[in-house]
Structures are given as C-alpha cells and as structure tokens.
C-alpha positions as CSV (number, residue, x, y, z in Angstrom):
1,M,-23.1,-42.4,-57.6
2,R,-22.3,-40.6,-60.9
3,C,-23.7,-40.6,-64.0
4,R,-21.5,-41.5,-67.1
5,A,-22.0,-38.5,-68.8
6,R,-21.2,-36.4,-65.7
7,D,-17.8,-38.0,-65.8
8,G,-17.5,-37.4,-69.3
9,D,-18.0,-33.7,-68.8
10,E,-15.7,-33.7,-65.8
11,Q,-13.0,-35.5,-67.9
12,R,-13.7,-33.0,-70.7
13,F,-13.1,-29.9,-68.5
14,L,-10.0,-31.8,-67.2
15,D,-8.5,-31.6,-70.7
16,I,-9.3,-28.5,-71.7
17,A,-7.9,-27.2,-68.9
18,G,-4.8,-28.6,-68.8
19,E,-4.2,-27.7,-71.9
20,I,-5.4,-24.4,-72.4
21,G,-4.5,-23.2,-68.8
22,P,-1.1,-22.7,-69.1
23,E,-2.2,-20.7,-72.6
24,L,-4.0,-18.1,-70.4
25,L,-1.7,-18.0,-68.0
26,R,0.8,-16.3,-70.1
27,Y,-2.1,-14.6,-72.0
28,F,-2.8,-12.7,-68.6
29,Q,0.7,-12.3,-67.5
30,R,1.3,-10.5,-70.7
31,R,-1.1,-8.3,-69.8
32,I,-1.7,-8.1,-66.3
33,G,1.5,-9.6,-64.6
34,S,1.0,-11.0,-61.3
35,D,-2.8,-11.1,-61.2
36,A,-2.5,-13.5,-63.7
37,P,-3.4,-16.7,-62.1
38,G,-6.3,-15.2,-60.0
39,L,-7.7,-14.7,-63.4
40,V,-7.0,-18.1,-64.9
41,A,-8.9,-19.0,-62.0
42,E,-11.9,-17.0,-62.8
43,V,-11.9,-18.6,-66.2
44,M,-11.4,-22.1,-65.0
45,V,-14.5,-21.5,-62.7
46,T,-16.7,-20.0,-65.5
47,V,-15.4,-22.9,-67.7
48,W,-16.7,-25.2,-65.0
49,R,-20.1,-24.0,-64.0
50,K,-20.9,-23.3,-67.8
51,R,-19.2,-26.8,-68.9
52,A,-22.8,-28.2,-70.6
53,L,-21.8,-25.1,-73.0
54,L,-18.3,-26.0,-73.7
55,P,-18.3,-26.8,-77.5
56,S,-17.3,-30.2,-78.6
57,E,-14.7,-29.1,-81.4
58,H,-11.3,-28.1,-79.5
59,E,-10.2,-25.5,-81.2
60,N,-14.0,-23.8,-80.7
61,A,-13.4,-24.8,-77.2
62,R,-10.2,-23.4,-77.0
63,M,-11.8,-19.7,-78.3
64,W,-14.9,-20.2,-76.2
65,C,-12.2,-20.4,-73.1
66,F,-10.8,-17.1,-74.6
67,G,-13.4,-15.4,-75.1
68,I,-14.4,-15.9,-71.2
69,A,-10.8,-14.5,-70.5
70,R,-11.1,-11.4,-72.8
71,N,-14.6,-10.5,-70.7
72,L,-12.9,-10.8,-67.2
73,L,-9.8,-9.3,-68.3
74,R,-12.2,-6.3,-69.3
75,N,-13.6,-6.3,-66.5
76,F,-10.4,-6.5,-64.4
77,T,-9.1,-3.6,-66.3
78,R,-12.5,-1.6,-65.6
79,G,-12.4,-2.3,-62.1
80,E,-8.4,-1.3,-61.8
81,R,-9.2,2.0,-63.4
82,R,-11.8,2.8,-61.5
83,R,-9.5,1.9,-57.5
84,S,-6.9,3.9,-59.4
85,E,-9.6,6.9,-60.0
86,L,-10.9,6.5,-56.6
87,S,-7.8,6.7,-55.3
88,S,-6.6,9.7,-57.0
89,A,-9.7,11.9,-56.1
90,L,-9.3,10.6,-52.3
91,R,-5.9,11.7,-52.2
92,A,-7.1,14.8,-53.9
93,T,-9.9,15.4,-51.4
94,V,-7.7,14.5,-48.2
95,S,-4.5,17.3,-49.5
96,A,-7.3,19.7,-50.3
97,T,-9.5,19.5,-47.1
98,D,-6.6,18.2,-44.8
99,V,-8.1,19.6,-41.4
100,E,-6.1,18.3,-38.5
101,L,-8.3,18.3,-35.2
102,D,-6.0,18.8,-31.9
103,G,-6.7,18.1,-28.3
104,E,-9.3,16.0,-26.0
105,E,-12.2,16.8,-28.3
106,A,-10.0,14.6,-31.4
107,V,-9.3,12.2,-29.5
108,A,-12.9,11.6,-27.9
109,I,-14.4,11.5,-31.5
110,R,-11.6,9.3,-32.9
111,E,-12.3,7.1,-30.1
112,R,-16.0,7.2,-30.9
113,I,-15.7,6.6,-34.6
114,D,-13.4,3.7,-34.0
115,K,-16.3,1.9,-31.9
116,L,-19.2,2.2,-34.6
117,G,-19.0,-0.6,-37.3
118,P,-17.1,-0.1,-40.3
119,D,-19.7,0.2,-42.9
120,L,-20.9,3.4,-40.2
121,A,-17.3,4.8,-39.4
122,E,-16.5,5.0,-43.0
123,V,-19.6,7.2,-43.8
124,V,-18.8,9.2,-40.9
125,T,-14.9,9.9,-42.4
126,L,-15.9,10.0,-45.3
127,T,-18.6,13.1,-45.0
128,H,-17.0,14.8,-42.0
129,W,-13.3,14.4,-42.5
130,E,-13.1,13.9,-46.7
131,G,-16.1,16.4,-47.5
132,F,-17.8,13.9,-49.4
133,S,-21.6,14.0,-49.8
134,L,-23.8,10.9,-49.0
135,A,-24.8,10.9,-53.1
136,E,-21.2,10.6,-53.7
137,I,-20.3,8.3,-50.8
138,A,-22.9,6.0,-52.4
139,R,-21.2,6.1,-55.7
140,L,-18.2,5.1,-54.2
141,Q,-19.1,2.2,-52.1
142,G,-21.1,0.7,-55.2
143,V,-24.7,1.1,-52.8
144,P,-28.1,2.9,-53.1
145,A,-27.7,6.3,-51.8
146,A,-31.2,5.3,-49.2
147,T,-28.2,3.0,-47.6
148,V,-25.8,5.4,-47.2
149,R,-28.4,7.4,-45.8
150,G,-29.3,5.1,-43.5
151,R,-25.7,4.3,-42.2
152,Y,-25.2,8.1,-41.5
153,R,-28.4,8.6,-39.7
154,R,-27.5,5.2,-37.5
155,A,-23.6,6.5,-37.5
156,R,-25.0,10.2,-36.1
157,L,-27.5,8.8,-33.2
158,A,-24.6,6.6,-32.2
159,L,-22.1,9.4,-31.9
160,L,-24.9,11.8,-30.6
161,S,-25.5,9.9,-27.6
162,A,-22.0,8.6,-26.7
163,L,-20.2,12.0,-27.0
164,S,-20.7,14.8,-24.6
165,T,-23.2,17.7,-25.7
166,D,-19.5,19.6,-25.5
167,V,-17.6,17.4,-28.2
168,A,-20.9,16.5,-30.4
169,P,-21.6,19.7,-32.3
170,T,-18.1,20.5,-33.7
171,L,-18.3,17.1,-35.2
172,L,-22.2,17.2,-36.3
C-alpha cells in the first residue's frame, strides 16, 4: 500500500521526465551524439533518487534537471578524455617496447597467463609486456598501489609454480 505523498512524487517525476526527457536528449545529442540516451537515463535515475528535492516550480525543476545533466556531461567528458589519453599512452608504450617472444617459451608463458584471473593477468602483461610500473598500473586501474602489489605477488607466485624453472626466469 502506497501513501498519497509517494504517489504525488511519482506523478511529478513522470510529468517532469515526460516533458524534459526529449529536451535532455537533444541537449546530449548536440554534445556527444550516440551516447546521449544513456546520459538521459542517468539524469532520470538521479532525479528519481532525489525526487524529494525536486523544486515545485516548473522552471526551477527544469533548471535543476539541466544542472544534473550538465554535471553528468562534465563527468562523461572527463572520462572520455582519460580513456583517450590512456589509449594513446598504451599505444605509444606498445610501439616503443614491442618485443615479441618466440617459440615454445612464448606459448607456455601466454598459456599460463591466460589461466590467471583477469585482474592478475592484466597486472602481469602491463608490467612485463608494456613496461608499466606497479604504481602506474594502480593509477591506470584506479585502485590503490597495495592492491596492484598484491595482485602482482599472487600472479607471480602462480606463474612460478606453473612454469618450468627453464621458462620462469625469463618472465620474472
């Protein structure tokens, strides 16, 4: 059983979303294109979660929603810029340190790394193949350096126990 105040909040949200939703879609499409519907959805989720704060006057409610949209757009743009910079840095690192392993040794190493969990495998490949330090990997992944050190240690131990003593020293 729902209370009337809650029904009123829901109806107010639906009214605002129905009216402002298309405006927000155009706002985002003009700025970012194909990712616009996802950002409109994020705005609506935020408005729904904070519907008790939704201003009662229509124009203020509209401006409040556009304020949320603007903040989400700034965060989205920052994230896109970071991803682009990371991609450029990785491409530069790969081309600068492009070393190919050959033969059975390379196959054995790749097979063992593929058997690690994704987080462990990424730390190993970023460290040994791409030349990143553990601190740099922590920044790339957005996790504490201690987390990366722990992952690296677990990966190293798993690889050392799995690889023959002939192959292990060339990787680690």
